[in-house]
N, C-alpha and C positions, 0 to 999 in steps of 0.2 A: 718842769722846773726851767729848763733852756727858757720855756715861753715867757716866764716872770720876769726873768734875767734880760730876755728883749725889750721886755715892758721898762725895764729899769732904762735901760740903755736908751732909748727913746727919749725919757725925759733928761737922763745924765750924764756925762762921761763917765765911765766907769773904768776904774782900774782894774788888772787882773787880781789883784791883790783882795781888793774890794768884794769882787767876783767869787774867788776861792771863800771869802770871809759869810759869801751868802751862803755858798753849798754847804761850809763846816755846823751852822747853827740852824740848819732844817735839814727835813726829809719829806718824800713822798709818801702820800699813805693814799689807800683804797678805802674809802669808807662804805662801809653797806647801809641800806635805808634800814632806819631806827637806831644805827648805832650813835653810842652817846659820848661826844669827844667833852664836854665838859658838864659838870650836874651841881646843881644848885647846894650850896653848902660845903664843897670843897673848895681847895684852895689852887689857885687857878696861875699856871707858869707856862702857857701856850696859846699860841693865836695863829689863826689859820688863814691862806690864801688858797680861794675856790681856786681850778683849773677846770671842773667839768661838773657838773650835777647841781645840789642846791641842799644848802643846812639853813636851821632856821634857829634862832634863839629866842624864849620866853622865860617868863617868870609864873610861878605859881601864886595866886592870892589864898588867903588865908582860910577860905571855904575849898580849896584844891581846883580852884576853873584856872586854866591858862589864860594867859594872854601873850600873845606873839609879837616881839620888838622888833624881830628884823629878819628878810630871808636875805640868803648870802648865795646870789649866782654867780656865774664866770667871771673872774676878775675882781672881785669881791672880797673883803677881810671879812672876820667873824671871831668872836671872841666876847667873854665878860670884861670889857675894858674899866669899867668901875673897881672890879676884883684886881686888875693885875696894878694899877696905876694908884690907887688908896690902900694897895696893901691888906683885902679885905678876903673875906670868903665869897663865892661865887653867890651872885643874885639871879642869875640867870643859869638856863639848862640850854646848852648847844647840840642840837641833834640833827643827822641827816634824815633828809626827807625824801631823800633819790639816791641811788648808791652814787657814790660822787667820788673824786680826786681832790686832793689837797694838798698845799705844803706846809709841814707843820713847823712854827717855828718857836724857839724856847726864847721867850718874852723878855727877859732880861739880857739877855744876848744881844737880839733884835734892838732893844735900846741904845746898847752899848756900841753901836754899830756909828751911832752920829759922833764920838771921842774919835773913833779909828778913822772912819772914811768922812769928817766933814762936809763933801759933797751930796750924801743922804740927806741933809737937813731939809734943805729943798725939798726933795722928793717925797719926805715924811710929811713935812709940812704942808704939799699939797695933799699928799692923801687925808690927811686931817682934816682941812678945810671941806674937802669934799664930803668929808664924814660928818661935820656939822653940820654945814648947809643941808644935806639930807636928812639928818635927826630935824632942823629946823623946819623943813616943808613937811614932815611927816605931823608934826607936831601942831601945825599951823593947819595942816589939812584936817586934821582930826578936829579941830575947834571949829574953821570955818566952812568945808564943804559938808556936801550933803551926802547919806550913805549912797545913793547912786553916782555920785561926781568920785566919792572916793574909792567905787569898784571901778567906775571907766580908766581912772587915773593906774590905780592896782593893776589892771589890763595892759595900759599902756607900758609898765615900769618892768611887768612880768607876764610878757604874752603867751608863754606855752605853759604855765605854772600849773593850770584848774586841771592839765592832764596828767598831772602825778603827787598834785597835793591836795590833803584832805578839806574839804567845807570847812570841818570847825578850825582848819587852823589860818586859812582865808577870813573867817567871819572873826577870829580873834584878833587877827593883825587889824581889821576895818573897825574894829569895836562896836560888832553888831555880832545879833543871832543867828545860828544858822537858818531861822524862819524867814529872818530878813534879809540873806541873801538870797534864798531859792525866792522869795518874792522879786527880788530885783532884776535877778534871771529871766524870771519871765516878763514882767516889764519890758526886760530890753529885747527880750524876741519877738514882742507883740507891735515893737515901733520898726 
């Protein structure tokens, strides 16, 4: 928790009251590999800041195939933001793919922080900007890059993730089959 507070303090001047509020609306949790934090179809009122480990969000199509939307590693936020901000049921599942530590926030109370402590507005805006840019880059990469190029970029963004992430999660994130992922890896080794 202290790590997140220090990260915030690097961006904005944080009053003692604001720091106390952050502690009051959050709790640190240890999450075991395979544990589900949000399940598709449920009400969502939590958002998570990852302090260690790795989580992923995914949706399941009508044929039962999983599509990984996001991996969240250290210092990343994850939730079903569509469900939170549109007051809808979850369309995503968020699960831990490695034993992880997170800080769990009550999403509504986190949103109220702006009214109570206006200095957070800039910090949250920067987080949102980074998130939007990241999603736009991901969409553009899916549209413009070849599968091997997407895989190489993935390895740069998540250098150690292959050690603990099943191939089918990586393939679904890249929008390819597991067989294609295997071929890309074989070709990479040959070069």
